[in-house]
C-alpha positions in Angstrom: -7.2 -39.9 -89.1 -6.5 -37.0 -86.8 -2.9 -35.9 -86.2 -1.3 -38.0 -83.4 -1.0 -35.0 -81.0 -4.5 -33.6 -81.7 -7.2 -33.8 -79.0 -10.7 -33.6 -80.5 -13.3 -31.9 -78.4 -16.9 -33.1 -79.1 -19.9 -31.3 -77.6 -23.2 -33.0 -77.0 -25.9 -31.1 -79.0 -29.7 -31.0 -78.1 -31.9 -30.7 -81.3 -34.9 -29.8 -79.2 -35.3 -26.1 -80.0 -38.1 -26.3 -82.5 -41.8 -27.3 -82.0 -43.1 -30.7 -82.9 -46.6 -32.2 -82.8 -45.9 -34.5 -79.9 -44.6 -31.7 -77.7 -47.6 -29.7 -78.7 -49.8 -32.4 -77.2 -47.7 -33.2 -74.2 -46.6 -29.7 -73.1 -48.8 -27.2 -75.0 -48.9 -25.6 -78.4 -45.6 -24.3 -79.7 -43.6 -25.8 -76.8 -39.8 -25.8 -76.9 -37.5 -25.8 -73.9 -37.0 -22.1 -74.3 -40.3 -21.8 -72.4 -38.7 -23.5 -69.4 -35.5 -21.6 -69.7 -37.2 -18.2 -69.8 -39.5 -18.8 -66.9 -36.8 -20.1 -64.5 -36.2 -18.1 -61.3 -33.5 -18.2 -58.6 -34.4 -20.5 -55.8 -32.0 -19.0 -53.2 -29.3 -16.4 -52.8 -26.4 -16.8 -55.3 -28.5 -19.1 -57.5 -27.9 -18.2 -61.1 -31.2 -18.2 -62.9 -32.5 -17.6 -65.5 -29.9 -18.4 -68.2 -30.7 -16.0 -71.0 -29.0 -16.6 -74.4 -26.9 -13.7 -75.7 -25.2 -13.9 -79.2 -27.5 -16.5 -80.8 -30.7 -15.5 -79.0 -33.8 -17.7 -78.6 -33.1 -19.5 -81.9 -35.3 -21.9 -83.9 -33.3 -24.9 -85.2 -35.5 -25.1 -88.2 -33.5 -22.2 -89.5 -30.3 -23.1 -91.4 -28.9 -19.7 -90.4 -29.1 -20.7 -86.7 -27.4 -24.0 -87.3 -24.6 -22.4 -89.3 -24.0 -19.7 -86.7 -23.7 -22.5 -84.0 -21.1 -24.4 -86.1 -19.1 -21.3 -86.9 -19.0 -20.3 -83.2 -18.0 -23.8 -82.1 -15.2 -24.1 -84.7 -13.9 -20.7 -83.8 -13.4 -21.8 -80.2 -11.8 -25.2 -80.7 -14.8 -27.6 -80.8 -14.1 -30.3 -83.3 -17.7 -31.5 -83.8 -21.2 -31.9 -82.4 -22.5 -35.2 -81.0 -26.2 -34.9 -81.9 -28.8 -36.6 -79.7 -30.8 -39.0 -81.8 -34.3 -40.2 -80.7 -35.7 -43.5 -82.0 -38.7 -45.3 -80.5 -39.4 -48.6 -82.3 -39.2 -46.9 -85.7 -40.6 -43.6 -84.6 -38.2 -40.7 -84.6 -38.6 -37.4 -82.7 -36.8 -34.0 -82.9 -35.2 -35.3 -86.2 -35.7 -32.2 -88.4 -32.6 -30.2 -87.6 -30.2 -33.2 -88.1 -32.1 -34.4 -91.2 -31.7 -31.0 -92.8 -28.0 -30.9 -91.8 -27.6 -34.3 -93.5 -29.6 -33.5 -96.6 -28.2 -30.0 -97.2 -24.5 -30.7 -96.4 -24.5 -27.6 -94.3 -23.0 -26.7 -92.0 -19.8 -28.3 -93.1 -18.9 -29.3 -89.6 -18.1 -32.7 -88.2 -20.7 -34.7 -86.3 -21.6 -38.0 -84.8 -24.8 -39.4 -83.2 -25.8 -40.5 -79.7 -28.9 -42.6 -79.4 -30.7 -41.1 -76.3 -32.5 -44.4 -75.6 -34.4 -43.4 -72.5 -38.2 -43.3 -72.0 -39.7 -39.8 -72.3 -41.6 -39.0 -69.2 -43.3 -36.0 -67.7 -40.5 -35.7 -65.2 -37.7 -35.4 -67.8 -35.5 -38.1 -66.2 -36.3 -41.2 -68.2 -37.6 -43.0 -65.1 -40.9 -45.0 -65.0 -43.1 -42.1 -64.1 -45.9 -41.0 -66.5 -44.3 -42.3 -69.6 -45.1 -40.3 -72.7 -43.3 -42.7 -75.1 -41.2 -45.7 -74.2 -38.4 -47.8 -75.5 -39.1 -51.3 -76.7 -36.2 -53.4 -78.0 -36.2 -56.3 -80.4 -33.7 -57.7 -82.9 -35.9 -56.6 -85.8 -36.1 -53.1 -84.5 -32.3 -52.9 -84.0 -31.8 -54.1 -87.6 -34.2 -51.4 -88.9 -32.6 -48.8 -86.8 -29.0 -49.3 -87.9 -30.1 -49.5 -91.5 -31.8 -46.2 -91.1 -28.6 -44.6 -89.9 -26.5 -45.6 -92.8 -26.9 -42.4 -94.8 -25.6 -40.5 -91.8 -22.7 -42.9 -91.0 -21.5 -42.7 -94.7 -21.6 -38.9 -94.7 -18.0 -37.4 -95.2 -18.6 -35.2 -92.2 -19.3 -38.1 -89.9 -16.6 -38.4 -87.1 -14.6 -41.7 -87.2 -12.2 -43.4 -84.9 -9.7 -45.8 -86.5 -11.7 -45.4 -89.7 -14.9 -46.5 -88.1 -18.0 -44.2 -87.6 -18.3 -43.2 -83.9 -21.8 -44.1 -82.5 -22.8 -43.5 -78.9 -25.5 -45.3 -77.0 -26.8 -43.4 -73.9 -28.0 -46.5 -72.1 -26.4 -49.6 -73.6 -27.1 -51.6 -70.5 -30.8 -51.2 -71.2 -30.5 -53.6 -74.2 -31.6 -57.2 -73.4 -28.4 -58.3 -75.2 -25.9 -55.5 -75.8 -23.2 -57.8 -77.2 -25.6 -59.4 -79.7 -26.9 -55.9 -80.8 -23.3 -54.6 -81.2 -22.4 -57.6 -83.4 -25.6 -57.2 -85.5 -24.8 -53.5 -86.1 -21.2 -54.2 -87.0 -22.3 -56.8 -89.5 -24.8 -54.4 -91.1 -22.2 -51.7 -91.3 -19.8 -53.9 -93.2 -22.7 -55.0 -95.5 -23.3 -51.3 -96.2 -19.7 -50.8 -97.3 -18.3 -49.4 -94.0 -15.3 -51.0 -92.2 -17.5 -51.4 -89.1 -18.5 -49.2 -86.2 -16.7 -47.7 -83.2 -19.4 -48.2 -80.4 -19.4 -46.2 -77.2 -21.6 -46.6 -74.1 -22.2 -43.5 -72.0 -21.7 -43.7 -68.3 -23.2 -41.2 -65.8 -24.8 -43.3 -63.0 -23.4 -46.0 -60.7 -25.2 -48.9 -62.4 -23.7 -47.8 -65.8 -20.1 -48.1 -64.7 -18.8 -51.2 -66.4 -16.2 -52.4 -68.8 -17.6 -51.6 -72.3 -15.9 -54.7 -73.7 -18.3 -56.8 -71.6 -21.1 -55.2 -73.6 -19.4 -55.8 -77.0 -18.5 -52.1 -77.2 -15.2 -50.4 -77.9 -15.1 -47.7 -75.3 -17.1 -45.7 -72.8 -17.8 -42.0 -72.6 -17.6 -40.2 -69.2 -20.8 -38.2 -69.2 -20.5 -35.3 -66.7 -21.7 -34.5 -64.2 -21.5 -38.0 -62.8 -24.2 -38.4 -60.2 -22.6 -41.4 -58.5 -22.6 -39.9 -55.0 -26.2 -38.6 -55.0 -28.7 -40.3 -52.6 -30.8 -42.9 -54.3 -34.0 -41.1 -53.3 -36.6 -38.8 -54.9 -35.5 -36.0 -52.5 -32.1 -35.4 -51.0 -31.3 -36.0 -47.4 -30.9 -32.9 -45.3 -27.2 -32.3 -45.0 -25.7 -30.6 -41.9 -25.2 -27.1 -43.5 -28.9 -26.9 -44.1 -29.8 -27.1 -40.4 -29.8 -23.3 -40.1 -31.9 -22.8 -43.2 -35.6 -22.3 -42.9 -37.7 -25.4 -43.7 -39.4 -23.7 -46.7 -36.0 -22.9 -48.4 -35.6 -24.6 -51.8 -32.3 -26.2 -50.7 -34.3 -28.6 -48.5 -36.0 -30.0 -51.6 -33.2 -30.1 -54.2 -29.7 -31.5 -54.6 -27.4 -28.4 -54.2 -23.7 -29.0 -54.5 -20.5 -27.0 -55.3 -19.1 -27.2 -58.8 -15.5 -27.0 -57.5 -16.2 -30.1 -55.3 -17.4 -31.9 -58.4 -14.2 -31.1 -60.3 -12.0 -32.2 -57.4 -13.9 -35.5 -57.0 -13.8 -36.3 -60.8 -10.1 -35.4 -61.1 -9.2 -37.7 -58.2 -11.3 -40.5 -59.3 -9.1 -43.6 -60.0 -8.6 -45.0 -63.4 -11.4 -47.6 -63.9 -9.1 -50.0 -65.7 -11.0 -49.9 -69.0 -11.2 -47.6 -72.1 -13.2 -44.5 -71.2 -13.0 -41.1 -72.8 -12.9 -38.1 -70.4 -15.9 -35.7 -70.1 -16.4 -32.3 -68.6 -19.4 -30.0 -68.1 -19.3 -26.2 -67.8 -22.1 -26.2 -65.2 -25.3 -28.1 -64.4 -28.7 -26.8 -63.0 -31.9 -28.5 -64.2 -34.2 -26.4 -61.9 -35.6 -24.8 -65.0 -37.3 -28.2 -65.6 -37.8 -29.4 -62.0 -38.8 -27.2 -59.1 -38.4 -30.1 -56.6 -35.7 -32.8 -56.8 -33.6 -30.7 -59.1 -29.8 -31.1 -59.2 -27.8 -27.8 -59.0 -24.0 -27.3 -59.0 -23.3 -23.7 -57.8 -20.3 -21.5 -58.2 -19.2 -22.6 -61.7 -16.8 -20.2 -63.4 -15.1 -20.2 -66.8 -11.7 -20.4 -65.0 -12.7 -23.5 -63.1 -14.2 -25.1 -66.2 -11.0 -24.3 -68.1 -8.9 -26.0 -65.5 -11.0 -29.1 -65.6 -11.0 -29.3 -69.4 -7.2 -28.8 -69.3 -6.9 -31.8 -67.0 -9.1 -33.9 -69.3 -7.0 -32.9 -72.3 -3.8 -33.9 -70.5 -5.3 -37.2 -69.4 -6.4 -37.9 -72.9 -2.9 -37.3 -74.2 -1.5 -39.6 -71.6 -3.9 -42.5 -72.1 -4.7 -42.5 -75.8 -3.0 -42.2 -79.2 -4.1 -41.1 -82.7 -7.7 -40.3 -83.3 -8.8 -42.0 -80.0 -7.8 -38.7 -78.3 -11.4 -37.5 -77.6 -12.9 -35.4 -74.8 -16.7 -35.0 -74.6 -18.2 -31.7 -73.3 -21.7 -31.8 -71.9 -23.0 -29.7 -73.5 -23.2 -27.3 -76.4 -26.8 -26.1 -75.8 -28.5 -27.9 -72.9 -30.1 -24.6 -71.7 -32.8 -26.1 -69.4 -30.1 -28.1 -67.7 -27.9 -25.1 -67.2 -25.0 -26.6 -69.1 -24.2 -24.8 -72.3 -21.2 -23.4 -74.0 -23.3 -21.0 -76.1 -23.0 -17.5 -74.8 -25.4 -16.1 -72.1 -26.0 -12.7 -70.7 -23.9 -13.3 -67.6 -20.8 -14.8 -69.0 -20.9 -13.9 -72.7 -18.3 -16.0 -74.6 -16.1 -16.7 -71.5 -16.8 -20.5 -71.4 -16.1 -20.7 -75.1 -12.9 -18.8 -74.8 -11.8 -21.0 -71.9 -12.5 -24.0 -74.2 -10.2 -22.7 -76.9 -7.5 -21.7 -74.4 -7.4 -25.2 -72.9 -6.3 -26.5 -76.3 -3.4 -24.0 -76.7 0.1 -25.1 -75.8 0.5 -22.1 -73.4 -3.2 -22.0 -72.4 -4.9 -23.2 -69.3 -3.8 -26.8 -69.9 -0.3 -25.7 -68.8 -1.3 -26.1 -65.2 2.0 -24.9 -63.6 1.3 -21.5 -65.1 -2.3 -21.3 -63.8 -4.0 -21.0 -60.4 -4.9 -24.3 -58.8 -8.5 -25.3 -58.5 -8.2 -24.5 -54.8 -6.9 -21.0 -55.5 -9.7 -20.4 -58.0 -12.3 -21.6 -55.5 -10.9 -19.2 -52.9 -11.0 -16.4 -55.4 -14.6 -17.1 -56.2 -15.4 -17.0 -52.5 -13.7 -13.6 -52.2 -15.8 -12.3 -55.1 -19.0 -13.4 -53.4 -18.0 -11.6 -50.2 -17.1 -8.4 -52.0 
């Protein structure tokens, strides 16, 4: 178990950055998301694009050197472990090579857990029912085969545990026909395999996903940021008042453009839901590299603002949880095409990583009475833009 006062920071990890036969067919030979990242362009003034990687470069996750460099950098800046996305479609796995090699080689020696990203893959990258490339189909037999396939990972000494139980996240647990039955099945299989059980978490990021995890047979929920609960339920956003003076061909008419400081304020002031949910933060978000229309963009993110938010999440975790349930999830380590990455880029370098480490320090940004308020930081950002 972790020391009672330790808060463990877990960063979501995308294993996509290597070619696979399926993506060759769906998106073109040799495709990885680096292609989208590199061709992104700013859509309006002050829009930060493209995000170009710095220290680690345009890496290939088939290389053990790249995976080791990521782990070394994460550990150096206070990240406890990676939460690898895991893709399973009725027995078919995708993007599995990086994690399989981590598991088989024992390297890097860095803690990890898994999150089953159980969405459909579509041409629009949003998991919705539009041009499905490969879909999720659930059955008791498949759930049984799935959990049995995960046992080598769950038994690995690097696997992250809570209360002695392997931590397993399900991205869309409410999609299961019977979540409680599946949870019970998985726990039984874990015990049969010699484990004490499982610590199951559902991931919440949309209004329809906000529910007590106990009602699903799960132990806790993970607050996945940004939470899109206030977005219009439409393909394209409504035209807010500030856009009335903007030309009709401006990209802000056709995308959700919001302020990162407003996101933080809204999330910090959100009331306690009354059930067990681990806090989450994101350094930024901008998926316009994937979607030129209907994209979601949070502008004016800075390392200082992110550090303040993370400090608040750490303080909240200390107040609400004890022991090794003190977890904070960061979205993400390397979601480059969604504009949310801790890995260094040419604009900010290691500033977001440094803010992460500082938030964990006793005299760092988590000591909020020694730091500028979110409002003061937002005003400072506005002054920078006007200079």
